[in-house]
Legacy VTK file of the C-alpha trace (Angstrom):
# vtk DataFile Version 3.0
C-alpha trace
ASCII
DATASET POLYDATA
POINTS 118 float
0.000 0.000 0.000
1.366 3.436 -0.840
1.494 6.416 1.468
-1.154 9.079 1.076
0.756 12.345 1.100
-0.783 15.330 2.798
-2.535 13.409 5.549
-2.818 14.841 9.068
-2.301 12.557 12.057
-2.556 13.275 15.771
-1.197 10.997 18.465
-0.848 10.613 22.191
2.049 8.719 23.743
2.119 7.780 27.425
3.895 5.139 29.484
3.733 4.031 33.101
6.697 6.089 34.302
5.991 8.858 31.800
9.598 9.359 30.843
11.743 7.351 28.427
9.227 5.259 26.484
6.794 8.152 26.100
9.407 10.234 24.306
10.993 7.295 22.448
7.595 6.460 20.953
6.988 10.102 20.034
10.354 10.353 18.257
9.826 7.094 16.376
6.353 8.209 15.340
7.651 11.548 14.041
10.198 9.740 11.853
7.656 7.245 10.519
5.114 9.942 9.685
7.820 11.950 7.957
8.623 8.925 5.793
4.924 8.634 4.916
4.836 12.387 4.181
2.140 12.860 6.814
1.926 15.850 9.129
1.803 14.721 12.762
1.100 16.413 16.087
1.962 14.437 19.216
0.698 15.005 22.743
2.761 13.374 25.478
1.423 12.465 28.895
3.861 11.566 31.622
5.989 12.678 34.517
5.963 16.272 33.259
2.184 16.280 32.850
0.561 16.872 29.469
2.846 18.433 26.892
1.777 19.715 23.459
-1.879 19.159 24.317
-4.028 18.503 21.265
-6.839 20.969 20.731
-10.380 20.076 19.730
-9.581 21.527 16.290
-6.451 19.354 15.929
-8.429 16.241 16.791
-11.425 17.039 14.574
-9.303 17.634 11.463
-7.149 14.523 11.924
-7.418 11.789 9.318
-6.504 9.285 12.019
-5.550 9.280 15.705
-2.823 7.061 17.160
-3.124 6.277 20.870
0.173 4.713 21.896
-0.153 4.173 25.596
0.295 1.766 28.480
-1.841 3.816 30.889
-5.310 5.362 30.977
-5.104 8.631 29.088
-6.241 11.925 30.517
-9.007 13.127 28.197
-9.496 9.784 26.445
-13.103 10.721 25.681
-11.859 13.394 23.220
-11.206 10.604 20.713
-14.520 8.695 20.917
-15.814 10.005 17.569
-12.502 9.648 15.723
-10.875 6.911 13.709
-8.133 5.612 15.960
-5.515 2.942 16.384
-4.692 2.059 19.972
-1.717 -0.012 21.066
0.791 -0.294 23.878
4.091 1.522 23.732
6.215 -1.628 23.838
4.210 -3.175 21.006
4.664 0.002 18.968
8.404 0.162 19.611
8.798 -3.527 18.647
6.600 -3.455 15.540
5.955 0.138 14.443
5.020 -0.910 10.903
2.053 -2.851 12.269
0.651 0.397 13.681
1.454 2.375 10.545
-0.234 -0.246 8.357
-3.352 -0.086 10.532
-3.313 3.722 10.296
-3.122 3.600 6.485
-6.114 1.228 6.356
-8.079 3.283 8.855
-7.795 6.532 6.885
-10.524 5.407 4.494
-12.748 3.837 7.154
-15.857 5.518 8.562
-15.488 7.810 11.555
-15.707 6.051 14.942
-13.791 3.050 13.600
-11.330 1.832 16.222
-8.453 -0.652 15.851
-7.051 -2.089 19.055
-3.684 -3.796 18.495
-2.038 -6.150 20.970
LINES 1 119
118 0 1 2 3 4 5 6 7 8 9 10 11 12 13 14 15 16 17 18 19 20 21 22 23 24 25 26 27 28 29 30 31 32 33 34 35 36 37 38 39 40 41 42 43 44 45 46 47 48 49 50 51 52 53 54 55 56 57 58 59 60 61 62 63 64 65 66 67 68 69 70 71 72 73 74 75 76 77 78 79 80 81 82 83 84 85 86 87 88 89 90 91 92 93 94 95 96 97 98 99 100 101 102 103 104 105 106 107 108 109 110 111 112 113 114 115 116 117
């Protein structure tokens, strides 16, 4: 499947300690989205609180949302009406292409379609 240039993705990364894995996942995601030629905005939730908080406008214009988290997210309900892929941070760091493939498929799915990856 080919990348769809010009897509807009928002994501939230969060791990149990809220330090290393949160930011490792965010960095990996930025690189992968760049390769796909997608614009990405990433909110991190962790030891420093919420950084780069996504606005309602950011979320509503997103083609897809990626929830890469090992904890319950603050504001999870913001994404209920969106297309989203949800997976754990360790799973994402081990197999990032699995998440990216799901995101590509989800971009053409109806709103409120949710993929939960193990």
